[in-house]
C-alpha positions in Angstrom: -2.1 -25.3 -28.1 -2.7 -29.0 -28.2 -2.4 -31.7 -30.8 -5.6 -33.1 -32.4 -5.5 -36.6 -33.8 -8.8 -38.3 -34.8 -9.0 -41.7 -36.6 -11.8 -43.6 -38.2 -12.0 -46.9 -39.9 -14.2 -46.6 -43.0 -15.9 -49.4 -45.0 -14.8 -48.1 -48.4 -11.8 -48.4 -50.7 -9.0 -45.8 -50.0 -9.0 -44.5 -53.6 -12.8 -44.0 -53.4 -12.4 -42.0 -50.2 -9.6 -39.9 -51.8 -11.9 -39.2 -54.8 -14.7 -38.2 -52.5 -12.2 -35.8 -50.7 -11.1 -34.3 -54.1 -14.6 -33.0 -54.7 -16.8 -30.6 -52.7 -17.6 -33.2 -50.1 -14.7 -32.2 -47.9 -15.9 -28.6 -47.4 -19.5 -29.7 -47.3 -18.9 -32.2 -44.5 -16.8 -29.9 -42.3 -19.2 -28.6 -39.6 -17.9 -25.1 -39.4 -17.7 -22.4 -42.0 -13.9 -22.0 -42.4 -12.1 -25.0 -43.9 -9.8 -25.6 -46.8 -8.7 -29.0 -48.1 -5.8 -29.4 -50.6 -6.1 -32.0 -53.4 -5.3 -35.6 -52.4 -1.9 -36.9 -53.5 -0.3 -40.3 -53.3 1.6 -40.8 -50.1 3.3 -44.2 -49.7 0.5 -46.8 -49.7 -2.3 -44.2 -49.4 -3.3 -40.6 -49.9 -2.7 -37.4 -48.0 -4.1 -33.9 -48.3 -3.4 -30.7 -46.4 -6.1 -29.2 -44.2 -6.6 -25.6 -42.9 -9.4 -25.1 -40.4 -10.5 -22.3 -38.2 -11.3 -18.6 -38.5 -11.3 -15.3 -36.6 -7.5 -15.4 -36.1 -7.3 -19.0 -34.8 -6.2 -21.0 -37.8 -4.9 -24.6 -37.6 -2.9 -26.5 -40.3 -2.8 -30.2 -40.5 -3.1 -33.3 -42.7 -5.7 -35.8 -43.6 -4.4 -39.3 -44.5 -6.2 -42.3 -46.1 -4.5 -45.7 -45.8 -5.6 -49.2 -46.5 -7.4 -50.9 -43.6 -6.8 -54.3 -42.0 -9.7 -55.9 -43.9 -10.2 -55.8 -47.7 -12.4 -52.9 -48.8 -11.7 -50.8 -45.8 -9.4 -47.8 -45.0 -8.2 -45.8 -42.1 -8.7 -42.1 -42.2 -6.6 -39.9 -39.9 -7.1 -36.2 -39.2 -4.0 -34.6 -37.5 -3.3 -31.0 -36.5 0.0 -30.8 -34.6 -0.8 -27.5 -32.8 -4.4 -26.4 -32.7 -5.7 -23.3 -30.9 -9.1 -24.3 -29.5 -8.1 -27.9 -29.8 -11.4 -29.2 -28.2 -13.5 -27.5 -30.9 -11.2 -28.6 -33.7 -11.3 -32.2 -32.4 -15.1 -32.2 -32.1 -15.4 -30.8 -35.7 -12.9 -33.5 -36.9 -14.9 -36.3 -35.2 -18.1 -35.0 -36.9 -16.4 -34.6 -40.2 -14.9 -38.1 -40.2 -18.2 -39.6 -39.1 -19.9 -37.9 -42.0 -17.2 -38.8 -44.4 -17.4 -42.5 -43.3 -21.1 -42.5 -43.9 -20.9 -40.9 -47.3 -18.1 -43.1 -48.4 -19.9 -46.2 -47.2 -23.1 -45.3 -49.0 -21.2 -44.5 -52.3 -19.3 -47.8 -52.0 -22.4 -49.9 -51.4 -24.2 -48.2 -54.3 -21.5 -49.1 -56.8 
């Protein structure tokens, strides 16, 4: 089992991204059928939520964190699974998930 750690900088406010993750968007954006996301909670200067992905006996547990970015109006989203069976597949799904999340958060942020 290998570690999965995928990071994206997002052009959106951290609280807006956390609100997006609190709704059905998290499950909708995950590119595979089996994913569960816990509710976002405050964690230091950002937000964190638990993540469970996988299926067919290969389940991985991790975290998704949202922190303020270096520039105003941006945030850094990190998907981490310490030990993932099928780490390559989980990492690819995480990359696609974070790309979709970044796009949805950016479009919601610019529409406001």
